[in-house]
C-alpha positions as CSV (number, residue, x, y, z in Angstrom):
1,X,0.0,0.0,0.0
2,X,1.2,3.5,-0.8
3,X,2.0,5.6,2.2
4,X,1.4,9.3,2.7
5,X,5.2,9.9,2.2
6,X,5.1,7.8,-1.0
7,X,2.3,10.0,-2.3
8,X,4.3,13.3,-1.9
9,X,6.6,14.5,-4.6
10,X,8.2,17.9,-4.2
11,X,5.5,18.9,-1.7
12,X,2.6,17.9,-4.0
13,X,0.2,15.0,-3.7
14,X,1.1,12.2,-6.0
15,X,-1.8,9.7,-6.5
16,X,-1.0,6.0,-6.2
17,X,-0.3,4.5,-9.6
18,X,0.3,7.8,-11.5
19,X,3.1,7.3,-13.9
20,X,5.7,10.1,-14.3
21,X,4.8,10.9,-18.0
22,X,1.2,11.9,-17.1
23,X,0.1,15.1,-15.5
24,X,-2.8,13.6,-13.5
25,X,-4.9,10.4,-13.2
26,X,-7.5,11.6,-15.6
27,X,-5.0,12.0,-18.4
28,X,-3.5,8.6,-17.6
29,X,-6.8,6.9,-17.6
30,X,-7.8,8.4,-20.9
31,X,-4.5,7.4,-22.5
32,X,-4.7,3.9,-21.2
33,X,-8.4,3.6,-22.3
34,X,-7.6,4.9,-25.8
35,X,-4.6,2.5,-26.1
36,X,-6.7,-0.5,-25.1
37,X,-9.6,0.3,-27.5
38,X,-7.1,0.8,-30.4
39,X,-5.7,-2.7,-29.5
40,X,-9.1,-4.2,-29.5
41,X,-10.0,-2.6,-32.8
42,X,-7.0,-4.2,-34.5
43,X,-8.0,-7.5,-32.8
44,X,-11.5,-7.1,-34.3
45,X,-9.9,-6.6,-37.7
46,X,-7.8,-9.7,-37.2
47,X,-10.6,-12.0,-36.3
48,X,-12.9,-10.3,-38.8
49,X,-10.6,-11.5,-41.6
50,X,-10.9,-15.1,-40.3
51,X,-14.7,-14.8,-40.0
52,X,-14.7,-13.5,-43.6
53,X,-12.7,-16.6,-44.8
54,X,-15.2,-18.8,-43.0
55,X,-18.2,-17.1,-44.5
56,X,-16.8,-17.2,-48.1
57,X,-16.0,-20.9,-48.0
58,X,-19.2,-21.8,-46.2
59,X,-21.2,-20.0,-48.9
60,X,-19.4,-22.1,-51.5
61,X,-19.6,-25.5,-49.8
62,X,-22.5,-25.5,-47.2
63,X,-23.0,-29.3,-47.3
64,X,-19.3,-30.0,-46.6
65,X,-19.2,-27.4,-43.8
66,X,-22.5,-28.9,-42.3
67,X,-21.0,-32.4,-42.4
68,X,-17.8,-31.2,-40.6
69,X,-19.8,-29.1,-38.1
70,X,-22.1,-31.9,-37.2
71,X,-19.0,-34.0,-36.2
72,X,-18.2,-31.4,-33.5
73,X,-19.6,-32.0,-30.1
74,X,-22.2,-29.2,-29.4
75,X,-22.3,-30.2,-25.7
76,X,-18.7,-29.3,-25.2
77,X,-19.1,-26.1,-27.2
78,X,-22.2,-25.1,-25.2
79,X,-20.4,-25.9,-21.9
80,X,-17.5,-23.7,-22.9
81,X,-19.9,-20.9,-23.9
82,X,-21.6,-21.1,-20.4
83,X,-18.2,-21.1,-18.7
84,X,-17.0,-18.0,-20.5
85,X,-20.3,-16.1,-19.8
86,X,-19.8,-16.8,-16.1
87,X,-16.2,-15.8,-16.3
88,X,-17.3,-12.5,-17.8
89,X,-19.5,-12.0,-14.7
90,X,-16.7,-12.7,-12.3
91,X,-14.4,-10.4,-14.2
92,X,-16.9,-7.6,-14.1
93,X,-17.3,-8.1,-10.4
94,X,-13.5,-7.9,-10.0
95,X,-13.6,-4.5,-11.6
96,X,-16.4,-3.5,-9.2
97,X,-14.6,-4.6,-6.1
98,X,-11.3,-3.0,-7.3
99,X,-13.2,0.3,-7.5
100,X,-14.4,-0.3,-4.0
101,X,-10.9,-1.2,-2.8
102,X,-12.0,-4.6,-1.4
103,X,-8.8,-6.6,-1.6
104,X,-10.2,-10.0,-0.5
105,X,-13.1,-10.0,-3.0
106,X,-10.7,-9.0,-5.8
107,X,-8.5,-12.0,-5.0
108,X,-11.4,-14.4,-4.8
109,X,-13.0,-13.2,-8.1
110,X,-9.7,-13.2,-10.0
111,X,-9.1,-16.8,-8.9
112,X,-12.6,-17.7,-10.0
113,X,-12.0,-16.1,-13.4
114,X,-8.8,-18.0,-13.8
115,X,-10.5,-21.2,-12.8
116,X,-13.2,-20.7,-15.5
117,X,-10.5,-19.9,-18.1
118,X,-8.6,-23.1,-17.2
119,X,-11.9,-25.1,-17.5
120,X,-12.4,-23.7,-21.0
121,X,-8.9,-24.7,-22.0
122,X,-9.4,-28.1,-20.5
123,X,-12.5,-28.7,-22.6
124,X,-10.7,-27.6,-25.7
125,X,-8.0,-30.1,-24.9
126,X,-10.6,-32.8,-24.7
127,X,-12.1,-31.7,-28.1
128,X,-8.7,-31.6,-29.8
129,X,-7.9,-35.0,-28.4
130,X,-11.1,-36.4,-30.0
131,X,-10.2,-34.9,-33.4
132,X,-6.8,-36.5,-33.1
133,X,-8.3,-40.0,-32.4
134,X,-11.0,-39.6,-35.1
135,X,-8.5,-38.5,-37.8
136,X,-9.8,-35.0,-38.2
137,X,-6.7,-33.0,-37.8
138,X,-6.2,-31.5,-41.3
139,X,-2.4,-32.1,-41.3
140,X,-1.1,-35.4,-42.6
141,X,0.8,-37.3,-39.9
142,X,-0.8,-35.4,-37.0
143,X,-3.6,-37.9,-36.5
144,X,-3.6,-41.2,-34.6
145,X,-1.9,-43.9,-36.7
146,X,-3.5,-47.3,-36.8
147,X,-2.4,-50.1,-39.2
148,X,-5.0,-51.8,-41.4
149,X,-6.7,-55.0,-40.3
150,X,-7.3,-56.9,-43.6
151,X,-10.5,-58.5,-42.4
152,X,-12.2,-55.2,-41.7
153,X,-10.5,-53.0,-44.3
154,X,-12.0,-55.0,-47.2
155,X,-15.6,-54.5,-45.9
156,X,-15.0,-50.8,-45.3
157,X,-13.6,-50.1,-48.7
158,X,-16.4,-52.1,-50.4
159,X,-18.9,-49.5,-49.3
160,X,-19.3,-46.2,-51.1
161,X,-18.9,-43.2,-48.9
162,X,-22.6,-42.2,-49.2
163,X,-23.6,-45.5,-47.5
164,X,-21.5,-45.0,-44.4
165,X,-24.2,-42.8,-42.8
166,X,-23.8,-39.9,-40.4
167,X,-22.7,-41.1,-37.0
168,X,-22.4,-44.7,-38.1
169,X,-19.5,-46.8,-36.6
170,X,-16.7,-47.6,-38.9
171,X,-13.3,-49.2,-38.5
172,X,-10.6,-46.6,-38.0
173,X,-7.6,-47.4,-40.3
174,X,-5.0,-44.7,-40.7
175,X,-1.4,-46.0,-41.1
176,X,-0.1,-42.6,-42.1
177,X,-2.1,-40.4,-39.8
178,X,-4.0,-38.7,-42.7
179,X,-7.1,-36.6,-42.5
180,X,-10.2,-38.9,-42.7
181,X,-13.9,-38.4,-43.2
182,X,-15.6,-41.4,-44.8
183,X,-19.2,-40.1,-44.7
184,X,-20.4,-38.2,-47.8
185,X,-24.1,-39.1,-47.2
186,X,-25.0,-35.4,-46.9
187,X,-23.8,-34.6,-50.4
188,X,-25.7,-37.7,-51.7
189,X,-28.8,-36.5,-50.0
190,X,-28.5,-33.0,-51.5
191,X,-27.7,-34.6,-54.9
192,X,-30.8,-36.7,-54.8
193,X,-33.0,-33.8,-53.8
194,X,-31.5,-31.7,-56.6
195,X,-32.4,-34.3,-59.2
196,X,-35.9,-34.8,-57.8
197,X,-36.5,-31.0,-57.8
198,X,-34.4,-29.5,-60.5
199,X,-36.1,-26.1,-60.2
200,X,-34.9,-25.8,-56.6
201,X,-31.4,-25.1,-55.4
202,X,-30.0,-27.8,-53.2
203,X,-26.4,-27.5,-54.3
204,X,-24.4,-24.4,-55.0
205,X,-22.6,-24.0,-58.3
206,X,-19.2,-24.6,-56.5
207,X,-20.6,-27.8,-55.0
208,X,-21.8,-29.1,-58.4
209,X,-18.2,-29.0,-59.5
210,X,-16.4,-29.6,-56.2
211,X,-18.0,-32.8,-55.1
212,X,-18.3,-34.8,-58.3
213,X,-16.2,-36.6,-60.9
214,X,-17.7,-37.9,-64.1
215,X,-21.2,-37.2,-62.7
216,X,-20.6,-39.3,-59.6
217,X,-20.0,-38.2,-56.0
218,X,-16.2,-38.3,-55.4
219,X,-15.5,-39.1,-51.7
220,X,-12.0,-37.7,-51.9
221,X,-13.2,-34.3,-53.3
222,X,-15.9,-34.1,-50.7
223,X,-13.4,-34.9,-47.9
224,X,-11.1,-32.2,-49.2
225,X,-13.8,-29.6,-48.8
226,X,-14.5,-30.8,-45.2
227,X,-10.8,-30.5,-44.6
228,X,-11.1,-26.8,-45.4
229,X,-13.7,-26.5,-42.6
230,X,-11.3,-28.2,-40.1
231,X,-8.5,-25.9,-41.1
232,X,-10.6,-23.0,-40.3
233,X,-11.9,-24.6,-37.1
234,X,-8.4,-25.3,-35.8
235,X,-7.0,-21.9,-36.8
236,X,-9.9,-19.9,-35.3
237,X,-10.3,-21.9,-32.1
238,X,-6.5,-22.3,-31.7
239,X,-5.9,-18.5,-31.9
240,X,-8.8,-18.0,-29.5
241,X,-7.3,-20.4,-27.1
242,X,-4.0,-18.5,-27.4
243,X,-5.7,-15.3,-26.5
244,X,-7.2,-17.1,-23.5
245,X,-3.7,-18.2,-22.4
246,X,-2.6,-14.6,-22.6
247,X,-5.6,-13.6,-20.6
248,X,-4.7,-16.1,-17.9
249,X,-1.2,-14.5,-17.8
250,X,-2.8,-11.1,-17.2
251,X,-5.0,-12.6,-14.5
252,X,-1.9,-14.0,-12.8
253,X,-0.3,-10.5,-12.8
254,X,-3.5,-9.0,-11.5
255,X,-3.8,-11.5,-8.8
256,X,-0.4,-10.6,-7.5
257,X,-1.1,-6.9,-7.6
258,X,-4.5,-7.3,-6.0
259,X,-3.0,-9.5,-3.2
260,X,-0.6,-6.7,-2.4
261,X,-3.5,-4.2,-2.2
262,X,-2.5,-2.2,-5.2
263,X,-5.9,-1.4,-6.6
264,X,-8.3,1.0,-4.9
265,X,-10.9,3.7,-5.7
266,X,-8.1,6.0,-6.9
267,X,-6.3,3.4,-9.0
268,X,-8.0,0.5,-10.8
269,X,-7.3,1.1,-14.5
270,X,-5.2,-2.1,-15.0
271,X,-8.2,-4.2,-13.7
272,X,-10.6,-2.4,-16.0
273,X,-8.4,-2.7,-19.1
274,X,-7.7,-6.4,-18.4
275,X,-11.5,-6.8,-18.0
276,X,-12.0,-5.3,-21.5
277,X,-9.6,-7.8,-23.0
278,X,-11.2,-10.7,-21.2
279,X,-14.7,-9.7,-22.3
280,X,-13.5,-9.3,-25.9
281,X,-12.1,-12.9,-25.9
282,X,-15.4,-14.1,-24.5
283,X,-17.4,-12.3,-27.2
284,X,-15.3,-13.8,-29.9
285,X,-16.2,-17.3,-28.7
286,X,-19.9,-16.4,-28.5
287,X,-19.6,-15.8,-32.3
288,X,-17.5,-18.9,-32.9
289,X,-19.8,-21.3,-31.1
290,X,-22.9,-21.0,-33.4
291,X,-20.8,-20.6,-36.6
292,X,-18.7,-23.7,-36.0
293,X,-21.0,-25.9,-33.9
294,X,-24.6,-25.1,-34.7
295,X,-25.0,-23.7,-38.3
296,X,-25.9,-26.4,-40.7
297,X,-27.3,-28.9,-38.2
298,X,-30.7,-28.7,-39.9
299,X,-29.3,-30.3,-43.0
300,X,-28.9,-33.6,-41.1
301,X,-32.7,-33.6,-40.5
302,X,-33.7,-33.0,-44.1
């Protein structure tokens, strides 16, 4: 805690936390606020570019993106959404108690915020592990490697991809750790509906070219379009997780400063600015969840 002697400089009162380059606390708070909002604007532009990539490819290949999305576990995504919403509440309360100068509540709420952040990352670890075991990491060699069992492999390869069925069990064979997605039943369903109702649009112009070879569904081509979805999924969720790790680093620093009683009614800007960053990361996920986990699920129900 700053003492009265610490707050005096050349006979004048020096507020706790005021840096030497600023004339007063108001100027410092305005500068810090402007700096943080400028940072958040460039972050919005950064994630905005990724969202644009997603929207462009999804508009071209909606069936492939729906198939990839339906393999994601909406329960885990929904749980993480709830966790981050609650963490935003605890972060907002941290700012409130920092303004009140309540050290104990600051420490408790920062610890809760860190706990929820750690839970979010733990859930993402579970999801990434599932993708590794299912052969859905879009980089060759980064998936689980399993050698072929001749007795089962012959049966699997005898079936065309549109007969695999969504959610059906199949033998996992992946000796090189390649990206796998054996089910193209959704494209077959859309193709059949397009033939039955030629005046309606069930496939985009890009899909009519991108899924077929010689007038027949090509499982490899359809899988390549699903791979695009998983590239976007891993890039967007991975960068979001990286931002969450940075946020946990900020929370660790805030925890130490709060424990020492640094923040009070006169000086709480670091808590407020860290809260803005944390809320931004939460808001990004609120957009990621429906775009990656929910949109396109209606395709699986006709």
